C-alpha positions, 0 to 999 in steps of 0.5 A: 500500500505504501508503495502504491501511494508513493507511485500515485503521488509521483504521478500527481506531482509530475503533472503539477511540475509540468503545468505552469500553474502559477499566478499573482495570488498570495502564497498558501500556507503549505507553500510558505511552510515549505519555503521556510523549512523545506530545504533544512528538512530535506537535508536532515532526511538525507543525513538520516538516510546516510547514517542509517544501516537500514535505509528504509527507516527514513521512509515514513518521514519521507512519505509524509513530506511527499504529501506536503510537497504535493500540497505546496505545488497545488497552490498558486504562487510566483514564478520564483516560488514555483522554481524553488519548489520544483528544485525541492521536489527534485531533491526529495524524489531523488531520495525516494528513488534511493529508497526504492533502489536500495530495495531493488525496485529499479522500475520504481526508482527510475520513475522517481529519478525521471520526475526529479530530472524534470523538476530540476530542469523546470527549477533551473538547477543543472547540477541537481538535474545531472545528479538525477540523470546519474542516479537513473543511470545507476539503475541501468548499471545494476540491472546489467544494462550498461549500454542503456546507462551510457547515453544517460551518463553522456547527457548528465555530463553535458548538463553538469558542465553547465552547472557550478564549477565549484561542485563535484557533479561532473566528477561524480558523473565521470566516476559512474561513467567509469563503471559503465565502461568497465561493464562493456570491457573498455579498460582505456575509457574506464581509466580516462573516466577514473582520472577525470573523477580524481580531479575532484580532489582539486576542489575545495572539499568544504564546498564541493558537495552538499551532503544530500543529493550530491555527496561525492567527495572522492572518498569512494574512488578506491572502492569504485576503481577496485570494482571497475578493475574486477569487472574488467578481469584485472584482479591484479589491479583490483586487489590493491584498490579494494584493500585500500578502500576496506581500510577506510571508514565506510558506511555499512552498504559500502563496506558490504560492497567492498567485502563482496568484491574481495570475496569475488576476487577470492573466487577468481583465484579459487581461494576458498578461505578468502571467499569465506572470510569476506563473504561471511562478513558481507552476509552479516552486514546484509542481515543487519540492514535488510538491504536489497542492494547488498543482496544484489551485490552478493548475487554477483558473488554467487554466480562465481561460486560454482567451481568451489561448491564441492567445499561445504563452506562454499555450499553453505554460503551459496544457500545463505545468499540465496535465502537473502531478501531481494527487496526491502 
C-alpha cells in the first residue's frame, strides 16, 4: 500500500511540475511552510538516510513530506516560488528513488529519478538535474544494462558542465561513467573516466558537495576503481584498490560492497578461505540492514561460486545468499 501511494503521488506531482500553474495570488500556507523549512528538512532526511544501516527507516518521514510537497505545488504562487519548489521536489524524489533502489525496485526508482530530472530542469538547477540523470543511470548499471546507462551518463555530463564549477557533479558523473565502461570491457575509457573523477580532489572539499543529493567527495574512488578493475578481469589491479578502500571508514552498504568484491576476487583465484572470510562478513552486514542492494551485490558473488561448491563452506554460503531478501 505504501508503495502504491508513493507511485500515485509521483504521478500527481509530475503533472503539477509540468503545468505552469502559477499566478499573482498570495502564497498558501503549505507553500510558505515549505519555503521556510523545506530545504533544512530535506537535508536532515538525507543525513538520516546516510547514517542509517537500514535505509528504509527514513521512509515514513519521507512519505509524509511527499504529501506536503504535493500540497505546496497545488497552490498558486510566483514564478520564483514555483522554481524553488520544483528544485525541492527534485531533491526529495531523488531520495525516494534511493529508497526504492536500495530495495531493488529499479522500475520504481527510475520513475522517481525521471520526475526529479524534470523538476530540476523546470527549477533551473543543472547540477541537481545531472545528479538525477546519474542516479537513473545507476539503475541501468545494476540491472546489467550498461549500454542503456551510457547515453544517460553522456547527457548528465553535458548538463553538469553547465552547472557550478565549484561542485563535484561532473566528477561524480565521470566516476559512474567509469563503471559503465568497465561493464562493456573498455579498460582505456574506464581509466580516462577514473582520472577525470580524481580531479575532484582539486576542489575545495568544504564546498564541493552538499551532503544530500550530491555527496561525492572522492572518498569512494578506491572502492569504485577496485570494482571497475574486477569487472574488467584485472584482479591484479583490483586487489590493491579494494584493500585500500576496506581500510577506510565506510558506511555499512559500502563496506558490504567492498567485502563482496574481495570475496569475488577470492573466487577468481579459487581461494576458498578468502571467499569465506569476506563473504561471511558481507552476509552479516546484509542481515543487519535488510538491504536489497547488498543482496544484489552478493548475487554477483554467487554466480562465481560454482567451481568451489564441492567445499561445504562454499555450499553453505551459496544457500545463505540465496535465502537473502531481494527487496526491502
